[in-house]
C-alpha positions in Angstrom: -3.2 47.2 57.5 -0.7 48.2 55.3 1.7 45.4 56.1 -1.6 42.8 55.4 -1.8 44.5 51.9 1.9 44.1 51.2 2.1 40.7 52.4 -1.4 39.6 50.2 0.6 41.5 47.0 3.7 39.1 47.4 1.7 36.3 48.1 -0.1 37.0 45.0 2.5 37.8 43.1 4.1 34.2 43.8 0.5 32.9 42.7 1.2 34.4 39.3 4.9 33.4 39.3 3.9 29.8 40.0 1.2 29.6 37.8 3.4 31.2 34.8 6.1 28.2 35.4 3.4 25.6 35.4 1.9 26.7 32.1 5.4 27.3 31.1 6.2 23.3 31.3 3.2 22.7 30.0 3.4 24.2 26.9 7.1 22.5 26.8 5.3 19.4 27.0 2.7 19.6 24.7 5.5 20.2 22.2 7.7 17.5 23.1 4.6 15.5 22.5 3.5 16.9 18.9 7.2 16.0 18.0 6.9 12.6 18.8 3.3 12.4 17.1 4.9 13.6 14.4 7.8 11.0 14.2 5.1 8.5 15.0 3.0 9.6 12.2 5.6 8.4 9.4 5.5 5.7 7.2 8.1 2.9 8.5 10.7 2.0 6.6 10.8 -2.2 5.2 13.2 -4.5 3.4 12.1 -5.6 -0.4 15.3 -7.9 -0.3 16.8 -8.7 -3.5 13.6 -6.9 -5.2 14.8 -3.5 -4.4 16.4 -2.2 -7.7 15.0 -4.5 -9.9 12.5 -3.5 -12.2 8.8 -4.6 -11.5 7.9 -8.2 -11.3 5.4 -9.8 -12.8 2.7 -9.3 -12.9 2.9 -6.1 -11.1 4.4 -4.7 -14.3 1.9 -5.1 -16.5 -0.7 -3.7 -14.1 1.8 -0.8 -13.8 2.0 0.3 -17.7 -1.4 -0.8 -18.5 -2.7 2.8 -19.1 -0.1 4.0 -20.9 3.3 5.2 -20.5 5.1 4.1 -17.2 5.4 6.8 -14.2 7.0 6.9 -10.6 4.3 6.1 -7.9 3.0 3.4 -5.6 2.3 0.2 -5.3 -0.5 -0.1 -2.4 -0.4 -3.7 -0.8 -3.6 -4.1 1.3 -5.3 -7.1 2.4 -8.9 -7.7 3.3 -8.0 -9.2 6.5 -6.7 -5.6 7.6 -8.9 -3.3 9.3 -6.0 -0.8 8.6 -6.1 -1.5 4.7 -9.1 -0.1 5.2 -8.1 3.3 6.1 -5.6 3.4 3.8 -7.7 2.6 1.2 -10.5 4.7 1.8 -8.1 7.7 0.4 -6.5 6.2 -2.4 -9.0 8.4 -4.4 -8.5 11.4 -3.3 -4.6 10.6 -3.1 -4.5 9.4 -7.0 -6.2 12.6 -7.8 -4.3 14.5 -6.2 -0.5 13.4 -7.5 -1.8 12.9 -11.2 1.7 13.0 -12.5 2.1 9.2 -10.2 1.1 6.2 -10.4 -1.2 4.9 -7.5 -2.2 1.3 -7.9 -3.7 -0.6 -5.0 -3.5 -4.1 -4.6 -5.9 -6.0 -2.7 -5.3 -9.5 -1.5 -8.5 -11.1 -1.1 -9.9 -14.4 -0.4 -12.7 -14.2 -2.4 -14.9 -11.6 -4.4 -17.2 -11.0 -1.8 -14.2 -9.8 0.7 -13.0 -7.9 -2.2 -16.6 -6.0 -2.5 -17.0 -5.3 0.8 -13.8 -3.5 1.7 -14.3 -1.7 -1.9 -17.5 -0.8 -0.6 -16.2 1.0 2.7 -13.6 2.7 1.4 -15.8 4.0 -1.3 -13.9 2.6 -4.7 -15.1 1.0 -7.4 -14.1 -2.5 -8.7 -12.4 -0.7 -11.8 -9.8 1.3 -9.2 -8.1 -1.6 -7.9 -6.7 -4.9 -8.4 -8.3 -7.6 -6.1 -5.6 -10.7 -5.9 -7.9 -14.0 -5.5 -4.7 -16.5 -6.3 -2.1 -14.5 -4.2 0.1 -14.2 -7.1 0.9 -10.3 -6.7 1.3 -10.5 -2.9 3.9 -13.4 -3.8 6.1 -11.2 -6.4 6.4 -8.7 -3.1 8.3 -10.2 -0.4 6.5 -7.9 2.0 4.2 -9.5 4.9 3.0 -6.8 6.7 -0.3 -4.9 5.4 -1.0 -2.4 4.7 2.2 -1.4 2.8 3.7 0.7 -0.3 6.4 -0.3 -3.0 8.1 2.8 -4.6 8.4 2.9 -8.2 10.7 4.9 -9.9 10.9 4.6 -13.8 9.7 1.4 -13.6 12.6 0.3 -10.5 11.4 -1.0 -7.4 12.9 1.6 -5.0 12.0 1.1 -1.5 9.0 -0.4 0.8 7.4 1.3 3.4 4.6 0.1 5.9 1.9 2.9 5.5 -0.8 3.2 8.5 -2.9 5.8 7.0 -3.4 7.6 4.2 -1.2 10.8 5.2 1.7 8.5 5.6 1.1 7.2 2.0 0.8 11.0 0.9 4.4 11.8 2.5 6.0 9.0 0.2 3.9 10.0 -2.9 5.4 14.1 -1.8 8.9 12.5 -1.7 8.8 10.8 -5.0 7.2 14.2 -6.4 9.7 16.7 -5.0 12.7 13.6 -6.6 11.0 14.3 -9.9 11.2 17.8 -9.7 14.4 18.5 -9.1 15.1 16.2 -11.9 13.9 18.5 -14.6 14.5 22.1 -15.4 12.5 24.5 -13.9 11.1 25.6 -17.2 9.8 21.9 -17.9 8.5 21.5 -13.9 5.5 23.7 -14.3 2.1 22.0 -13.7 0.5 20.5 -16.0 -3.1 19.1 -15.9 -3.3 15.4 -17.1 -6.8 14.2 -14.7 -8.8 11.7 -16.5 -12.1 10.2 -15.5 -12.2 7.4 -13.4 -9.8 5.0 -12.1 -6.7 5.2 -9.6 -4.1 6.0 -11.8 
């Protein structure tokens, strides 16, 4: 009887050890998956060709400074033919409100006003909150074939480009711009100042 109890305890101990090792391996694999997903959920850099390091081309320059002094920010290139563009467009208003020290300008390439209106309705944006590009003049100014994409602008100069697949990736670009802006000014001047305005993607 004693031998049976000892054998049962040994068997149970072996099962607990095996289950513990299996659990440890599952935790390790989950950590690796999360790490890969985090890497995958980042903007994908894209070449801007000769435009990088140059002033914003027209007509984007006029749109960029239309509401006052030029600031750092992003031009978000969208298309009505792109399903992912609707997802990115749905986050533009929140991002513009959150990063109110930066410009967030959406440029939508559309074949018709109806297509543009449909995208605006699905993303919850108003017609005054985005620039509709019916003649493809803005698209021709930026050598980025993929949509949705973001063009970073620093001090009116085109800095870099990236393909973004969701609002979180666009947020990462704005956070990077915000960090570099805060590093460029003395800490005394870096205190947050509310400059909220009513209406419009800034």
